[in-house]
C-alpha positions in Angstrom: 0.0 0.0 0.0 1.4 3.4 -1.0 2.0 6.1 1.5 -1.0 8.2 0.5 -3.5 5.3 0.7 -1.9 4.3 4.0 -2.4 7.8 5.4 -5.9 8.0 4.1 -6.9 4.7 5.8 -5.3 5.7 9.0 -7.2 8.9 9.1 -10.5 7.2 8.3 -10.0 4.6 11.0 -8.9 7.2 13.5 -11.9 9.3 12.9 -14.4 6.4 13.0 -13.1 5.0 16.3 -12.8 8.5 17.8 -16.6 8.9 17.2 -17.7 5.5 18.6 -15.2 5.0 21.5 -17.8 5.9 24.1 -20.2 3.2 22.9 -17.8 0.7 21.4 -18.0 -2.0 24.1 -21.8 -1.9 24.4 -22.3 -2.1 20.6 -19.8 -4.9 20.3 -21.8 -6.9 22.8 -25.1 -6.2 21.2 -24.0 -6.7 17.6 -22.2 -10.0 18.4 -25.1 -11.3 20.5 -22.8 -11.3 23.5 -20.4 -13.7 21.9 -17.4 -11.3 21.8 -16.4 -12.1 25.3 -16.3 -15.9 24.6 -14.3 -15.2 21.4 -11.7 -13.3 23.3 -11.4 -15.9 26.0 -10.9 -18.6 23.3 -8.2 -16.6 21.6 -6.4 -16.1 24.9 -6.6 -19.8 25.6 -5.0 -20.8 22.4 -2.3 -18.1 22.7 -0.4 -20.3 25.2 0.0 -17.3 27.6 0.4 -18.4 31.2 0.7 -17.0 34.7 3.7 -14.6 35.0 4.0 -14.1 31.3 4.2 -10.9 29.3 1.6 -10.2 26.6 1.1 -7.4 24.1 -2.3 -6.4 22.7 -1.9 -4.5 19.5 -4.6 -2.0 18.6 -6.0 -2.6 22.0 -9.0 -0.2 21.7 -11.0 -0.2 24.9 -8.8 -2.7 26.5 -11.1 -5.7 26.8 -8.7 -8.1 25.1 -5.9 -6.9 27.3 -8.0 -7.5 30.4 -8.5 -11.1 29.3 -4.8 -11.5 28.9 -4.2 -9.9 32.3 -6.6 -12.4 33.9 -4.2 -15.2 32.7 -0.8 -13.6 33.5 -2.0 -12.5 37.0 -0.2 -10.2 39.4 3.3 -11.6 38.5 2.9 -10.9 34.8 2.5 -7.9 32.6 0.3 -6.9 29.7 0.9 -3.9 27.4 -2.0 -2.5 25.4 -1.1 -0.3 22.4 -3.4 1.9 20.3 -3.0 5.0 18.2 -6.4 6.5 19.2 -6.4 8.5 22.4 -10.3 8.3 22.7 -10.1 4.5 22.8 -7.2 4.5 25.2 -9.2 6.8 27.5 -12.0 4.3 27.6 -9.5 1.5 28.1 -8.1 3.3 31.2 -11.6 3.4 32.7 -12.2 -0.3 31.9 -8.9 -1.3 33.4 -9.6 0.6 36.6 -13.1 -0.9 36.7 -11.5 -4.4 36.7 -8.6 -3.3 39.1 -6.0 -4.2 36.5 -3.9 -1.1 36.8 -0.9 -2.9 38.2 -0.9 -5.5 35.5 -1.8 -3.6 32.3 0.2 -0.7 30.9 -1.2 1.4 28.0 1.0 2.8 25.3 0.1 5.3 22.6 1.6 4.0 19.4 1.2 2.6 15.9 0.8 -1.1 14.9 3.1 -0.6 11.9 6.0 0.5 14.0 5.8 -1.1 17.5 7.9 0.8 20.0 9.4 -2.3 21.6 12.7 -4.2 21.2 12.8 -7.5 19.4 11.9 -10.6 21.4 10.1 -8.7 24.2 6.8 -10.6 24.7 5.6 -14.2 25.1 2.5 -13.4 23.1 1.3 -10.6 20.8 -2.5 -10.4 20.0 -4.7 -8.3 17.9 -8.4 -8.4 18.1 -11.0 -7.1 15.6 -8.3 -4.7 14.3 -6.2 -6.4 11.6 -8.7 -5.4 8.9 -8.4 -1.8 10.0 -4.6 -1.4 9.6 -3.2 0.1 6.4 -0.7 -2.8 5.9 -1.6 -6.2 7.2 1.7 -7.9 6.4 3.7 -5.2 8.1 1.6 -5.4 11.2 2.0 -9.2 11.4 5.8 -8.9 10.9 6.0 -6.3 13.7 4.1 -8.6 16.0 6.4 -11.4 15.1 9.4 -9.2 15.6 8.5 -8.3 19.2 7.6 -11.9 20.2 10.2 -14.2 21.7 11.2 -17.3 19.8 8.6 -19.9 20.6 6.1 -17.2 21.4 2.8 -16.8 19.5 1.2 -14.2 17.3 -2.6 -14.3 17.6 -5.3 -12.6 15.4 -9.0 -12.6 16.4 -11.0 -11.2 13.5 -14.4 -11.1 11.9 -14.4 -13.7 9.0 -16.3 -15.0 6.0 -18.8 -17.7 6.8 -19.1 -20.4 4.2 -22.2 -22.4 5.2 -25.1 -21.9 2.7 -28.2 -20.0 4.0 -26.3 -19.0 7.2 -23.8 -17.1 5.0 -26.6 -15.2 3.3 -28.3 -14.4 6.6 -25.0 -13.2 8.0 -24.4 -10.8 5.2 -28.0 -9.5 5.3 -27.5 -8.8 9.0 -24.2 -7.1 8.5 -25.1 -5.0 5.5 -28.6 -4.0 6.5 -29.1 -4.2 10.2 -25.7 -3.5 11.7 -25.4 0.0 10.2 -29.0 0.8 11.4 -28.3 -0.5 14.9 -24.9 1.3 15.0 -26.5 4.6 14.0 -29.1 4.2 16.8 -26.3 3.4 19.2 -23.8 6.2 18.4 -26.2 8.7 16.9 -24.2 9.4 13.8 -24.1 8.0 10.2 -21.1 6.2 8.9 -19.1 4.3 11.4 -21.1 1.1 11.3 -21.5 1.3 7.5 -17.8 1.0 7.4 -17.9 -2.3 9.3 -19.5 -4.6 6.7 -17.3 -3.1 4.0 -14.2 -3.6 6.0 -15.0 -7.3 6.5 -15.9 -7.8 2.8 -12.6 -6.2 1.8 -10.6 -8.2 4.3 -8.9 -11.4 3.0 -10.6 -14.7 3.6 -9.4 -16.4 6.8 -7.5 -19.1 4.8 -5.6 -16.3 3.0 -4.6 -14.8 6.3 -3.5 -18.3 7.5 -1.2 -18.6 4.4 0.0 -15.0 5.0 1.1 -16.0 8.6 3.0 -18.9 7.0 4.6 -16.9 4.2 5.8 -14.4 6.8 7.7 -17.0 8.7 5.4 -18.1 11.4 5.2 -21.9 12.0 2.6 -24.4 13.3 -0.1 -21.9 12.0 -3.7 -22.8 12.9 -7.0 -21.2 11.9 -10.0 -21.7 14.2 -13.4 -20.7 12.9 -15.9 -19.9 15.6 -19.7 -19.5 15.6 -20.2 -20.8 12.1 -17.2 -18.9 10.7 -18.4 -15.5 11.9 -15.0 -15.0 13.4 -11.6 -16.7 13.0 -8.7 -17.0 15.3 -5.2 -17.4 13.7 -2.3 -18.6 15.8 1.3 -18.7 14.6 4.5 -19.5 16.5 7.8 -17.6 16.0 10.4 -20.2 15.2 13.7 -20.5 17.0 16.7 -19.4 15.0 18.6 -22.3 13.4 22.1 -22.7 14.7 24.9 -23.9 12.5 
């Protein structure tokens, strides 16, 4: 993606999430029929993160994925949540305080395309419902891979493309017709939830993302389709360097 298109998408995404930050969590729950929490828990489970570990949540938004990671690492571990949108980070701060996770979770203002962390810093790097919003998918995955320790995992939780007949048609009808309407009622403005179905349609199929993980050097890559393929969880492991 060239620089002008990258900047254009960054500005669009920034403005959209600035507008919906105050209602983002509520609408996620409503629009996912309260399945978003279970999807995040599953993603954390397959990440391999354990007590005392160190996790990074890229494009952390309102912090709900980071909170799930923090529940696993506990008081002896650490989770870093990174986002480029201050409105979302402000909501994240409130959520983290509500769950008394301030001593475990650290929030950082930064960009997914240039993570401000040294190589091999984390046991796990996750990204939830955000990979379709970044200007450069491959660069984001490579950055996540870079900051994960050898043997650590890169995890993507994202809306996907259902394949079951009938269910597939119902899904797209819901997404294209009802989600923008419900989103408008929820946030009081046009636009943000019209972007959502388009962003999913334009996002590569989950099997394409799986191959992308592999082509970018991650190993033992798995793709889990949940709730009839509404969402997919990709997990890839950073290999150990070969010694001669």
